[in-house]
DSSP file (Angstrom, degrees, kcal/mol; ACC not computed):
  #  RESIDUE AA STRUCTURE BP1 BP2  ACC     N-H-->O    O-->H-N    N-H-->O    O-->H-N    TCO  KAPPA ALPHA  PHI   PSI    X-CA   Y-CA   Z-CA
    1    1 A X              0   0    0      0, 0.0     3,-0.1     0, 0.0     2,-0.0   0.000 360.0 360.0 360.0 127.9   16.7  -13.2   12.8
    2    2 A X        -     0   0    0      1,-0.2     3,-0.1     3,-0.0     2,-0.0  -0.113 360.0 -62.3 -87.8-172.4   14.0  -10.6   11.9
    3    3 A X        -     0   0    0      1,-0.1    -1,-0.2    15,-0.1    14,-0.1  -0.347  65.8 -91.5 -68.3 150.6   14.2   -7.6    9.5
    4    4 A X        -     0   0    0     12,-0.1    12,-1.5    -3,-0.1     2,-0.3  -0.355  47.7-157.1 -62.5 144.6   16.7   -4.8   10.5
    5    5 A X  E     -A   15   0A   0     10,-0.2     2,-0.3    -3,-0.1    10,-0.2  -0.852  11.8-167.1-121.1 157.3   15.1   -2.1   12.7
    6    6 A X  E     -A   14   0A   0      8,-1.8     8,-1.9    -2,-0.3     2,-0.4  -0.964  15.7-133.6-137.2 156.7   15.9    1.5   13.4
    7    7 A X  E     -A   13   0A   0     -2,-0.3     6,-0.2     6,-0.2     2,-0.1  -0.940  12.9-144.0-113.6 136.3   14.7    3.9   16.0
    8    8 A X    >   -     0   0    0      4,-2.1     3,-2.1    -2,-0.4     6,-0.0  -0.447  35.4-103.5 -86.0 165.0   13.6    7.5   15.3
    9    9 A X  T 3  S+     0   0    0      1,-0.3    -1,-0.1    -2,-0.1    -2,-0.0   0.742 123.2  61.6 -61.8 -23.2   14.2   10.3   17.8
   10   10 A X  T 3  S-     0   0    0      2,-0.1    -1,-0.3     1,-0.0     3,-0.1   0.517 117.4-113.8 -78.5  -6.5   10.5   10.0   18.7
   11   11 A X  S <  S+     0   0    0     -3,-2.1    -2,-0.1     1,-0.3     2,-0.0   0.331  70.9 139.5  89.0  -9.3   11.1    6.4   19.8
   12   12 A X        -     0   0    0      1,-0.1    -4,-2.1    -5,-0.1    -1,-0.3  -0.336  50.9-120.2 -69.4 152.4    8.9    5.0   17.0
   13   13 A X  E     -AB   7  34A   0     21,-0.6    21,-1.7    -6,-0.2     2,-0.3  -0.679  26.0-175.2 -93.7 145.5   10.1    1.9   15.2
   14   14 A X  E     -AB   6  33A   0     -8,-1.9    -8,-1.8    -2,-0.3     2,-0.3  -0.957   8.8-177.1-130.5 155.7   10.8    1.6   11.5
   15   15 A X  E     -AB   5  32A   0     17,-2.6    17,-2.7    -2,-0.3     2,-0.6  -0.996  29.0-124.4-150.2 153.3   11.7   -1.6    9.7
   16   16 A X  E     - B   0  31A   0    -12,-1.5     2,-0.6    -2,-0.3    15,-0.2  -0.902  30.0-141.8 -95.4 123.7   12.7   -2.9    6.3
   17   17 A X  E     - B   0  30A   0     13,-3.4    13,-2.1    -2,-0.6     2,-0.6  -0.766   8.1-148.1 -88.7 123.5   10.3   -5.6    5.2
   18   18 A X  E     - B   0  29A   0     -2,-0.6     2,-0.4    11,-0.2    11,-0.2  -0.835  22.2-178.6 -94.6 123.4   12.1   -8.4    3.4
   19   19 A X  E     - B   0  28A   0      9,-1.9     9,-1.8    -2,-0.6     2,-0.5  -0.968  20.7-141.9-128.7 135.9    9.8   -9.9    0.8
   20   20 A X  E     - B   0  27A   0     -2,-0.4     2,-0.6     7,-0.2     7,-0.2  -0.864  12.8-159.7 -98.6 130.2   10.4  -12.8   -1.5
   21   21 A X  E  >> - B   0  26A   0      5,-1.9     4,-1.6    -2,-0.5     5,-1.1  -0.917   9.7-172.1-113.7 109.0    8.9  -12.5   -5.0
   22   22 A X  T  45S+     0   0    0     -2,-0.6    -1,-0.2     1,-0.2     5,-0.0   0.894  88.8  54.7 -62.3 -40.6    8.5  -15.7   -6.9
   23   23 A X  T  45S+     0   0    0      1,-0.2    -1,-0.2     2,-0.1    -2,-0.0   0.809 119.4  32.9 -69.7 -25.0    7.6  -14.0  -10.1
   24   24 A X  T  45S-     0   0    0     -3,-0.3    -1,-0.2     2,-0.2    -2,-0.2   0.537  96.8-141.3-102.8 -10.1   10.8  -11.9   -9.9
   25   25 A X  T  <5 +     0   0    0     -4,-1.6     2,-0.3     1,-0.2    -3,-0.2   0.900  66.2  97.9  48.7  48.8   12.9  -14.7   -8.3
   26   26 A X  E   <S-B   21   0A   0     -5,-1.1    -5,-1.9    -7,-0.0     2,-0.4  -0.964  72.6-116.3-153.1 165.1   14.7  -12.1   -6.1
   27   27 A X  E     -B   20   0A   0     -2,-0.3     2,-0.3    -7,-0.2    -7,-0.2  -0.856  31.5-173.6-106.1 145.9   14.6  -10.7   -2.7
   28   28 A X  E     -B   19   0A   0     -9,-1.8    -9,-1.9    -2,-0.4     2,-0.5  -0.973  19.9-133.4-138.4 152.5   13.8   -7.0   -2.1
   29   29 A X  E     -B   18   0A   0     -2,-0.3    51,-1.1   -11,-0.2     2,-0.4  -0.903  18.2-168.8-105.4 132.4   13.8   -4.6    0.9
   30   30 A X  E     -B   17   0A   0    -13,-2.1   -13,-3.4    -2,-0.5     2,-0.4  -0.987  20.8-131.0-120.4 128.1   10.8   -2.3    1.3
   31   31 A X  E     +B   16   0A   0     -2,-0.4    41,-2.3    41,-0.4     2,-0.4  -0.652  31.0 179.0 -79.7 133.1   11.1    0.5    3.9
   32   32 A X  E     -BC  15  71A   0    -17,-2.7   -17,-2.6    -2,-0.4     2,-0.3  -0.979  20.2-150.3-140.3 123.0    8.0    0.6    6.2
   33   33 A X  E     -BC  14  70A   0     37,-2.6    37,-2.9    -2,-0.4     2,-0.5  -0.714  14.7-155.9 -83.9 144.5    7.3    2.9    9.1
   34   34 A X  E     -BC  13  69A   0    -21,-1.7   -21,-0.6    -2,-0.3     2,-0.5  -0.978  10.7-175.4-126.4 118.0    5.2    1.3   11.9
   35   35 A X  E     - C   0  68A   0     33,-2.6    33,-3.1    -2,-0.5   -21,-0.0  -0.955  48.7 -24.0-116.4 121.2    3.2    3.6   14.2
   36   36 A X  S    S-     0   0    0     -2,-0.5     2,-0.3    31,-0.2    31,-0.2  -0.082  70.7 -89.1  81.5-176.7    1.2    2.3   17.1
   37   37 A X  S    S+     0   0    0     25,-0.7     2,-0.3    29,-0.3    28,-0.2  -0.930  73.1  53.3-134.0 159.1   -0.4   -1.1   18.0
   38   38 A X  S    S+     0   0    0     -2,-0.3    28,-0.3    28,-0.1     2,-0.1  -0.921  90.1  17.8 123.8-147.0   -3.7   -2.6   17.2
   39   39 A X  E    S-d   66   0A   0     26,-1.9    28,-2.6    -2,-0.3     2,-0.1  -0.410  83.3-110.7 -66.1 132.9   -5.8   -3.1   14.1
   40   40 A X  E     -d   67   0A   0     61,-0.4    63,-2.2    26,-0.2     2,-0.4  -0.418  33.9-179.3 -68.4 136.6   -3.6   -2.8   11.0
   41   41 A X  E     -de  68 103A   0     26,-2.6    28,-3.0    61,-0.2     2,-0.7  -0.968  13.2-155.5-132.7 118.2   -4.0    0.1    8.6
   42   42 A X  E     -de  69 104A   0     61,-2.8    63,-2.8    -2,-0.4     2,-0.6  -0.850   8.2-164.8 -96.5 117.2   -1.8    0.2    5.5
   43   43 A X  E     - e   0 105A   0     26,-2.5     2,-0.6    -2,-0.7    28,-0.5  -0.896   4.6-166.4-107.0 115.0   -1.4    3.7    4.3
   44   44 A X  E     - e   0 106A   0     61,-3.2    63,-2.2    -2,-0.6    66,-0.1  -0.901  10.4-141.9-113.3 119.0    0.0    3.9    0.7
   45   45 A X        -     0   0    0     -2,-0.6     6,-0.1    26,-0.5     5,-0.0  -0.200   9.8-128.2 -75.2 164.9    1.3    7.2   -0.7
   46   46 A X        -     0   0    0     63,-0.2     3,-0.3     4,-0.1    27,-0.2   0.204  44.5 -74.7 -90.1-146.9    1.0    8.6   -4.2
   47   47 A X  S    S+     0   0    0      1,-0.2    61,-0.1     3,-0.0    -2,-0.0   0.470 116.5  61.8 -99.8  -2.8    3.7    9.9   -6.5
   48   48 A X  S    S+     0   0    0      2,-0.1     2,-0.3     1,-0.0    -1,-0.2   0.385 107.7  18.7-108.1   3.0    4.5   13.3   -4.9
   49   49 A X  S    S-     0   0    0     -3,-0.3     2,-0.2     4,-0.0    -4,-0.0  -0.957  75.5-100.2-158.0 171.6    5.7   12.3   -1.4
   50   50 A X     >  -     0   0    0     -2,-0.3     4,-2.6    22,-0.1     5,-0.2  -0.494  45.9-100.8 -90.1 170.4    7.0    9.4    0.8
   51   51 A X  H  > S+     0   0    0      1,-0.2     4,-2.2     2,-0.2    20,-0.1   0.958 121.2  48.3 -58.0 -53.0    4.8    7.5    3.1
   52   52 A X  H  4 S+     0   0    0      1,-0.2     4,-0.3    18,-0.2    -1,-0.2   0.840 113.8  47.3 -58.0 -36.6    5.9    9.3    6.2
   53   53 A X  H >4 S+     0   0    0      1,-0.2     3,-0.7     2,-0.1    -1,-0.2   0.913 114.8  45.4 -70.9 -42.7    5.5   12.8    4.6
   54   54 A X  H 3< S+     0   0    0     -4,-2.6     3,-0.3     1,-0.2    -2,-0.2   0.825 116.8  41.0 -72.6 -29.6    2.0   12.0    3.2
   55   55 A X  T >X S+     0   0    0     -4,-2.2     3,-1.3    -5,-0.2     4,-0.6   0.195  73.3 111.8-109.1  17.5    0.4   10.4    6.2
   56   56 A X  G X4 S+     0   0    0     -3,-0.7     3,-1.0    -4,-0.3     4,-0.4   0.839  76.0  59.6 -60.0 -32.3    1.6   12.6    9.1
   57   57 A X  G 34 S+     0   0    0     -3,-0.3     3,-0.3     1,-0.3    -1,-0.3   0.762 105.0  50.1 -68.5 -22.0   -1.9   13.9    9.7
   58   58 A X  G X4 S+     0   0    0     -3,-1.3     3,-2.2     1,-0.2     4,-0.3   0.560  82.4  96.9 -89.1 -11.0   -3.1   10.4   10.3
   59   59 A X  G X<  +     0   0    0     -3,-1.0     3,-2.4    -4,-0.6     4,-0.3   0.819  69.6  67.6 -52.3 -39.3   -0.4    9.6   12.8
   60   60 A X  G >  S+     0   0    0     -4,-0.4     3,-1.9    -3,-0.3    -1,-0.3   0.760  85.6  72.8 -53.4 -24.8   -2.6   10.4   15.9
   61   61 A X  G X >S+     0   0    0     -3,-2.2     3,-1.7     1,-0.3     5,-1.0   0.739  80.6  72.2 -63.1 -20.2   -4.7    7.3   15.0
   62   62 A X  G X 5S+     0   0    0     -3,-2.4   -25,-0.7    -4,-0.3     3,-0.5   0.751  94.7  53.1 -65.0 -22.1   -1.7    5.2   16.2
   63   63 A X  G < 5S+     0   0    0     -3,-1.9    -1,-0.3    -4,-0.3    -2,-0.2   0.402 101.3  63.8 -90.4   0.2   -2.7    6.3   19.8
   64   64 A X  G < 5S-     0   0    0     -3,-1.7    -1,-0.2     2,-0.2    -2,-0.1   0.004 128.5 -75.6-117.7  27.8   -6.3    5.1   19.2
   65   65 A X  T < 5S+     0   0    0     -3,-0.5   -26,-1.9     1,-0.3     2,-0.4   0.687  93.6 118.8  92.5  18.6   -5.8    1.4   18.8
   66   66 A X  E   < - d   0  39A   0     -5,-1.0     2,-0.7   -28,-0.3   -29,-0.3  -0.942  53.5-146.6-121.2 141.9   -4.4    1.3   15.2
   67   67 A X  E     - d   0  40A   0    -28,-2.6   -26,-2.6    -2,-0.4     2,-0.7  -0.929  22.6-155.5-102.9 109.3   -1.2    0.0   13.9
   68   68 A X  E     -Cd  35  41A   0    -33,-3.1   -33,-2.6    -2,-0.7     2,-0.6  -0.776   5.9-164.0 -91.1 118.0   -0.4    2.2   11.0
   69   69 A X  E     -Cd  34  42A   0    -28,-3.0   -26,-2.5    -2,-0.7     2,-0.6  -0.912   9.2-176.6-102.0 118.1    1.9    0.6    8.4
   70   70 A X  E     -C   33   0A   0    -37,-2.9   -37,-2.6    -2,-0.6   -18,-0.2  -0.827   4.9-171.0-123.7  91.3    3.4    3.3    6.2
   71   71 A X  E     -C   32   0A   0     -2,-0.6     2,-0.7   -28,-0.5   -26,-0.5  -0.484  25.5-130.4 -80.1 152.1    5.6    2.0    3.4
   72   72 A X        -     0   0    0    -41,-2.3   -41,-0.4    -2,-0.1     3,-0.1  -0.924  37.8-126.4 -89.7 113.5    7.7    4.0    1.0
   73   73 A X    >   -     0   0    0     -2,-0.7     3,-2.1   -27,-0.2     6,-0.3  -0.134  41.3 -73.8 -57.6 157.9    6.7    2.6   -2.3
   74   74 A X  T 3  S+     0   0    0      1,-0.3     7,-0.2    12,-0.1    -1,-0.2  -0.309 124.5  25.9 -58.8 131.8    9.5    1.3   -4.6
   75   75 A X  T 3  S+     0   0    0      5,-2.5     2,-0.3     1,-0.3    -1,-0.3   0.405 108.5  93.4  94.5   0.5   11.4    4.1   -6.1
   76   76 A X  S X  S-     0   0    0     -3,-2.1     3,-2.0     4,-0.3    -1,-0.3  -0.921  88.5 -33.4-125.7 147.8   10.5    6.5   -3.2
   77   77 A X  T 3  S-     0   0    0     -2,-0.3    -2,-0.1     1,-0.3   -27,-0.0  -0.114 122.9 -11.4  52.7-126.8   12.2    7.5    0.1
   78   78 A X  T 3  S+     0   0    0    -47,-0.0    -1,-0.3     2,-0.0     2,-0.1   0.370 110.1 101.3 -91.4   2.6   14.1    4.7    1.7
   79   79 A X  S <  S-     0   0    0     -3,-2.0   -49,-0.2    -6,-0.3     3,-0.1  -0.417  85.6 -78.5 -82.8 164.8   12.8    1.9   -0.5
   80   80 A X        -     0   0    0    -51,-1.1    -5,-2.5     1,-0.1    -4,-0.3  -0.199  54.5 -92.7 -62.0 152.4   14.8    0.4   -3.4
   81   81 A X        -     0   0    0     -7,-0.2     2,-0.3    -6,-0.2    -1,-0.1  -0.321  45.4-162.1 -60.2 145.2   15.0    2.2   -6.7
   82   82 A X        -     0   0    0     -8,-0.1     2,-1.2    -3,-0.1     3,-0.1  -0.953  24.6-122.9-132.1 153.8   12.4    1.2   -9.2
   83   83 A X  S    S-     0   0    0     -2,-0.3    -8,-0.0     1,-0.0    -9,-0.0  -0.743  78.1 -49.3 -95.8  88.0   12.0    1.6  -13.0
   84   84 A X  S    S-     0   0    0     -2,-1.2     2,-0.3    -9,-0.1    -1,-0.0  -0.201  95.5 -34.3  80.8-174.8    8.7    3.4  -13.2
   85   85 A X        -     0   0    0     -3,-0.1     2,-0.3   -10,-0.0   -10,-0.1  -0.658  49.5-176.7 -83.5 137.5    5.4    2.6  -11.5
   86   86 A X     >  +     0   0    0     -2,-0.3     4,-2.4   -12,-0.1     5,-0.2  -0.803   3.4 179.3-133.5  92.2    4.6   -1.1  -11.0
   87   87 A X  H  > S+     0   0    0     -2,-0.3     4,-2.1     1,-0.2    29,-0.1   0.808  81.4  54.7 -67.3 -30.2    1.1   -1.3   -9.5
   88   88 A X  H  > S+     0   0    0      2,-0.2     4,-1.7     1,-0.2    -1,-0.2   0.884 109.3  47.1 -71.9 -37.2    1.2   -5.1   -9.4
   89   89 A X  H  > S+     0   0    0      2,-0.2     4,-2.2     1,-0.2    -2,-0.2   0.905 109.5  54.0 -69.3 -39.2    4.4   -5.1   -7.5
   90   90 A X  H  X S+     0   0    0     -4,-2.4     4,-2.6     1,-0.2    -2,-0.2   0.915 106.2  53.7 -51.8 -45.2    3.0   -2.5   -5.2
   91   91 A X  H  X S+     0   0    0     -4,-2.1     4,-2.8     1,-0.2    -1,-0.2   0.872 105.3  53.2 -61.0 -38.6    0.1   -4.9   -4.7
   92   92 A X  H  X S+     0   0    0     -4,-1.7     4,-2.2     2,-0.2    -1,-0.2   0.942 110.8  46.8 -58.0 -47.2    2.5   -7.6   -3.7
   93   93 A X  H  X S+     0   0    0     -4,-2.2     4,-1.8     1,-0.2    -2,-0.2   0.910 115.1  46.1 -63.1 -42.5    4.1   -5.4   -1.1
   94   94 A X  H  X S+     0   0    0     -4,-2.6     4,-1.4     2,-0.2    -1,-0.2   0.895 109.5  53.5 -70.4 -40.6    0.7   -4.3    0.3
   95   95 A X  H  X S+     0   0    0     -4,-2.8     4,-0.5     1,-0.2     3,-0.5   0.921 108.9  50.1 -58.2 -44.6   -0.7   -7.8    0.4
   96   96 A X  H >< S+     0   0    0     -4,-2.2     3,-0.9     1,-0.2    -1,-0.2   0.905 108.9  52.2 -61.3 -41.7    2.4   -8.9    2.4
   97   97 A X  H 3< S+     0   0    0     -4,-1.8    -1,-0.2     1,-0.2    -2,-0.2   0.740  93.5  75.7 -66.8 -23.1    1.9   -6.0    4.9
   98   98 A X  H >< S-     0   0    0     -4,-1.4     3,-0.9    -3,-0.5    -1,-0.2   0.768  71.4-177.2 -64.2 -25.9   -1.8   -6.9    5.5
   99   99 A X  T <<  -     0   0    0     -3,-0.9    -1,-0.2    -4,-0.5     3,-0.1  -0.395  68.2 -23.2  63.0-142.1   -1.1   -9.8    7.7
  100  100 A X  T 3  S-     0   0    0      1,-0.3     2,-0.3    -2,-0.0    -1,-0.2   0.814 134.9 -14.1 -73.2 -30.2   -4.3  -11.6    8.7
  101  101 A X    <   +     0   0    0     -3,-0.9   -61,-0.4     2,-0.0     2,-0.3  -0.956  65.5 167.0-166.8 154.1   -6.4   -8.4    8.1
  102  102 A X  E     - f   0 125A   0     22,-2.3    24,-2.9    -2,-0.3    25,-0.7  -0.980  35.6-114.2-164.3 155.3   -6.1   -4.7    7.5
  103  103 A X  E     -ef  41 127A   0    -63,-2.2   -61,-2.8    -2,-0.3     2,-0.4  -0.763  37.7-145.8 -85.1 141.6   -7.8   -1.6    6.5
  104  104 A X  E     -ef  42 128A   0     23,-2.6    25,-2.3    -2,-0.4     2,-0.4  -0.949  18.9-179.8-117.9 131.7   -6.3   -0.2    3.3
  105  105 A X  E     +ef  43 129A   0    -63,-2.8   -61,-3.2    -2,-0.4     2,-0.4  -0.994   8.0 176.6-130.1 125.4   -5.9    3.5    2.4
  106  106 A X  E     -ef  44 130A   0     23,-2.4    25,-2.6    -2,-0.4     2,-0.4  -0.989  15.9-155.3-133.3 140.8   -4.3    4.6   -0.9
  107  107 A X  E >   - f   0 131A   0    -63,-2.2     3,-2.4    -2,-0.4     4,-0.3  -0.942  61.2 -42.7-112.7 134.3   -3.8    8.0   -2.5
  108  108 A X  T >> S+     0   0    0     23,-2.8     3,-1.5    -2,-0.4     4,-0.6  -0.230 135.0   2.2  55.2-125.9   -3.4    8.5   -6.2
  109  109 A X  H 3> S+     0   0    0      1,-0.3     4,-1.1     2,-0.2     3,-0.4   0.751 129.3  65.7 -66.5 -21.5   -1.2    5.8   -7.7
  110  110 A X  H <> S+     0   0    0     -3,-2.4     4,-1.7     1,-0.2    -1,-0.3   0.798  93.7  62.7 -63.5 -27.6   -1.0    4.3   -4.2
  111  111 A X  H <> S+     0   0    0     -3,-1.5     4,-2.6    -4,-0.3    -1,-0.2   0.836  96.1  57.2 -67.0 -33.3   -4.7    3.6   -4.6
  112  112 A X  H  X S+     0   0    0     -4,-0.6     4,-2.3    -3,-0.4     5,-0.2   0.930 106.2  47.8 -66.0 -43.7   -4.0    1.3   -7.5
  113  113 A X  H  X S+     0   0    0     -4,-1.1     4,-2.5     1,-0.2    -1,-0.2   0.891 111.3  52.4 -61.2 -38.1   -1.8   -0.9   -5.5
  114  114 A X  H  X S+     0   0    0     -4,-1.7     4,-2.7     2,-0.2     5,-0.2   0.926 108.8  49.4 -62.3 -46.6   -4.5   -1.0   -2.8
  115  115 A X  H  X S+     0   0    0     -4,-2.6     4,-2.0     1,-0.2    -2,-0.2   0.918 113.3  45.9 -65.0 -41.8   -7.2   -2.0   -5.2
  116  116 A X  H  X S+     0   0    0     -4,-2.3     4,-1.6     2,-0.2    -1,-0.2   0.889 113.2  50.1 -67.2 -39.8   -5.0   -4.9   -6.7
  117  117 A X  H  X S+     0   0    0     -4,-2.5     4,-2.0    -5,-0.2    -2,-0.2   0.923 111.1  48.9 -63.6 -42.3   -4.0   -6.0   -3.1
  118  118 A X  H  < S+     0   0    0     -4,-2.7    -2,-0.2     1,-0.2    -1,-0.2   0.899 110.3  51.3 -66.4 -38.0   -7.6   -6.1   -2.0
  119  119 A X  H  < S+     0   0    0     -4,-2.0     3,-0.4    -5,-0.2    -1,-0.2   0.835 113.4  45.1 -66.8 -31.2   -8.6   -8.1   -5.1
  120  120 A X  H  < S+     0   0    0     -4,-1.6    -1,-0.2     1,-0.2    -2,-0.2   0.791 127.5  27.5 -79.1 -29.6   -5.9  -10.6   -4.4
  121  121 A X    >X  +     0   0    0     -4,-2.0     3,-1.2    -5,-0.1     4,-0.8  -0.431  65.8 152.2-131.1  58.2   -6.7  -10.8   -0.6
  122  122 A X  G >4 S+     0   0    0     -3,-0.4     3,-0.9     1,-0.3    -1,-0.1   0.861  74.9  59.1 -58.2 -36.7  -10.4  -10.0   -0.2
  123  123 A X  G 34 S+     0   0    0      1,-0.2    -1,-0.3    -3,-0.1    -2,-0.1   0.763 109.7  43.6 -65.1 -24.7  -10.6  -12.2    2.9
  124  124 A X  G <4 S+     0   0    0     -3,-1.2   -22,-2.3    -6,-0.1     2,-0.7   0.500  90.6 101.0 -97.3  -8.3   -8.0  -10.0    4.6
  125  125 A X  E <<  +f  102   0A   0     -3,-0.9   -22,-0.2    -4,-0.8     3,-0.1  -0.713  40.8 175.9 -87.7 112.0   -9.4   -6.7    3.5
  126  126 A X  E     -     0   0A   0    -24,-2.9     2,-0.3    -2,-0.7   -23,-0.2   0.862  69.5 -26.6 -82.0 -37.2  -11.4   -4.9    6.3
  127  127 A X  E     -f  103   0A   0    -25,-0.7   -23,-2.6     2,-0.0     2,-0.4  -0.974  54.2-135.7-167.3 164.4  -12.1   -1.8    4.2
  128  128 A X  E     -f  104   0A   0     -2,-0.3     2,-0.4   -25,-0.2   -23,-0.2  -0.999  13.8-176.5-132.4 132.8  -10.7    0.3    1.4
  129  129 A X  E     -f  105   0A   0    -25,-2.3   -23,-2.4    -2,-0.4     2,-0.4  -0.997   9.3-170.8-126.8 125.2  -10.4    4.1    1.3
  130  130 A X  E     -f  106   0A   0     -2,-0.4     2,-0.5   -25,-0.2   -23,-0.2  -0.955   8.8-164.0-119.9 133.3   -9.2    5.7   -2.0
  131  131 A X  E    S-f  107   0A   0    -25,-2.6   -23,-2.8    -2,-0.4   -20,-0.2  -0.967  77.1 -25.8-115.3 114.2   -8.2    9.4   -2.4
  132  132 A X  S    S-     0   0    0     -2,-0.5    -1,-0.2   -25,-0.2   -21,-0.1   0.899  82.5-167.6  48.8  52.2   -8.0   10.5   -6.0
  133  133 A X        -     0   0    0      1,-0.1     3,-0.4   -22,-0.1   -24,-0.2  -0.403  22.3-146.7 -69.1 146.9   -7.1    7.0   -7.4
  134  134 A X  S >> S+     0   0    0    -26,-0.6     4,-1.8     1,-0.2     3,-1.3   0.345  72.3 104.4 -88.3   5.0   -5.9    6.9  -11.0
  135  135 A X  H 3> S+     0   0    0      1,-0.3     4,-1.2   -27,-0.2    -1,-0.2   0.843  71.6  54.4 -61.1 -37.9   -7.6    3.5  -11.5
  136  136 A X  H 34 S+     0   0    0     -3,-0.4    -1,-0.3     1,-0.2    -2,-0.1   0.575 115.3  37.9 -84.5  -4.9  -10.5    4.6  -13.5
  137  137 A X  H X4 S+     0   0    0     -3,-1.3     3,-0.9     2,-0.1    -1,-0.2   0.618 108.8  63.8-103.6 -25.5   -8.4    6.4  -16.2
  138  138 A X  H >X S+     0   0    0     -4,-1.8     3,-2.4     1,-0.2     4,-0.7   0.841  80.3  80.6 -67.5 -32.6   -5.6    3.9  -16.2
  139  139 A X  T 3< S+     0   0    0     -4,-1.2     7,-0.3     1,-0.3     3,-0.3   0.686  74.4  75.3 -60.7 -17.5   -7.7    1.0  -17.5
  140  140 A X  T <4 S+     0   0    0     -3,-0.9    -1,-0.3     1,-0.2    -2,-0.1   0.877 111.1  26.4 -57.7 -35.1   -7.5    2.2  -21.1
  141  141 A X  T <4 S+     0   0    0     -3,-2.4     2,-0.5    -4,-0.2    -1,-0.2   0.464 114.4  64.7-109.7  -1.6   -3.9    0.9  -21.3
  142  142 A X     X  -     0   0    0     -4,-0.7     4,-2.3    -3,-0.3     3,-0.3  -0.936  58.1-159.9-131.7 110.5   -3.7   -1.9  -18.7
  143  143 A X  H  > S+     0   0    0     -2,-0.5     4,-2.2     1,-0.2     5,-0.1   0.822  93.8  51.2 -54.7 -38.7   -5.7   -5.1  -19.2
  144  144 A X  H  > S+     0   0    0      2,-0.2     4,-1.9     1,-0.2    -1,-0.2   0.892 111.1  48.5 -68.8 -40.0   -5.5   -6.1  -15.5
  145  145 A X  H  > S+     0   0    0     -3,-0.3     4,-2.5     2,-0.2    -2,-0.2   0.906 110.1  52.2 -66.2 -42.0   -6.7   -2.6  -14.4
  146  146 A X  H  X S+     0   0    0     -4,-2.3     4,-2.7    -7,-0.3    -2,-0.2   0.917 108.8  50.0 -60.7 -42.9   -9.6   -2.8  -16.9
  147  147 A X  H  X S+     0   0    0     -4,-2.2     4,-2.3     1,-0.2    -1,-0.2   0.900 111.0  49.7 -64.3 -38.5  -10.7   -6.2  -15.5
  148  148 A X  H  X S+     0   0    0     -4,-1.9     4,-2.3     2,-0.2    -2,-0.2   0.906 112.0  47.5 -66.2 -41.6  -10.6   -4.8  -11.9
  149  149 A X  H  X S+     0   0    0     -4,-2.5     4,-2.6     1,-0.2    -2,-0.2   0.926 112.2  49.6 -62.9 -44.9  -12.7   -1.8  -12.9
  150  150 A X  H  X S+     0   0    0     -4,-2.7     4,-2.1     1,-0.2    -2,-0.2   0.881 111.6  49.2 -63.0 -37.7  -15.2   -4.0  -14.7
  151  151 A X  H  X S+     0   0    0     -4,-2.3     4,-1.2     2,-0.2    -1,-0.2   0.870 110.8  49.9 -69.2 -36.0  -15.4   -6.3  -11.7
  152  152 A X  H  <>S+     0   0    0     -4,-2.3     5,-2.4     2,-0.2     3,-0.3   0.922 111.9  47.9 -66.2 -42.7  -16.0   -3.4   -9.4
  153  153 A X  H ><5S+     0   0    0     -4,-2.6     3,-1.3     1,-0.2    -2,-0.2   0.888 109.5  53.1 -63.7 -39.7  -18.7   -2.0  -11.6
  154  154 A X  H 3<5S+     0   0    0     -4,-2.1    -1,-0.2     1,-0.3    -2,-0.2   0.759 107.2  53.1 -69.5 -24.1  -20.4   -5.5  -11.9
  155  155 A X  T 3<5S-     0   0    0     -4,-1.2    -1,-0.3    -3,-0.3    -2,-0.2   0.349 126.4 -98.1 -92.0   5.7  -20.5   -5.7   -8.1
  156  156 A X  T < 5S+     0   0    0     -3,-1.3     2,-0.4     1,-0.3    -3,-0.2   0.442  75.4 141.5  97.9  -1.6  -22.2   -2.4   -7.7
  157  157 A X      < -     0   0    0     -5,-2.4     2,-0.3    -6,-0.2    -1,-0.3  -0.641  50.9-127.0 -76.6 126.9  -19.2   -0.1   -7.0
  158  158 A X        -     0   0    0     -2,-0.4     2,-0.4    -3,-0.1    -1,-0.1  -0.592  25.5-168.6 -77.1 133.7  -19.7    3.2   -8.8
  159  159 A X        -     0   0    0     -2,-0.3     2,-0.2    -6,-0.0   -10,-0.0  -0.942  23.5-115.3-118.0 144.3  -16.9    4.4  -10.9
  160  160 A X        -     0   0    0     -2,-0.4     2,-0.0     1,-0.1     0, 0.0  -0.553  33.8-111.4 -79.9 142.9  -16.6    7.8  -12.4
  161  161 A X              0   0    0     -2,-0.2    -1,-0.1     1,-0.1   -25,-0.1  -0.332 360.0 360.0 -69.8 155.2  -16.7    8.1  -16.1
  162  162 A X              0   0    0    -26,-0.1    -1,-0.1    -2,-0.0    -2,-0.0   0.493 360.0 360.0 -80.0 360.0  -13.6    9.2  -17.9
């Protein structure tokens, strides 16, 4: 039996993705809208909207050979409540959504989860697009983020100074 599904009035499918987290030793439900078929594109929202609200302008891409996976990050929309932002847990969710391969798009704090997911699954990452990511200021307080920024800089990716 697969994850529970619902249908919107537009006929589009939505699903709750059931993910097992070994490090948390629990099961969690993540709400994910799925638009179209084709090459996967995971669109990860920031802190001021849900996935469906933030990415409506990209929805026409679903008619051009892309499968847009649009999660509500934990603590937002129809996904479970969360205690604050957890970029590493977001990365777990994104990595699970990537399947065999995916383009990753992240806005603001959603961009942090995208970066960590890409670092965990470089072989499955087709491309990364970040819009106003908080990554380059966050590293002052988070050792894993600092290591990622340093790795990006060492590989030639330009990062903006703080």
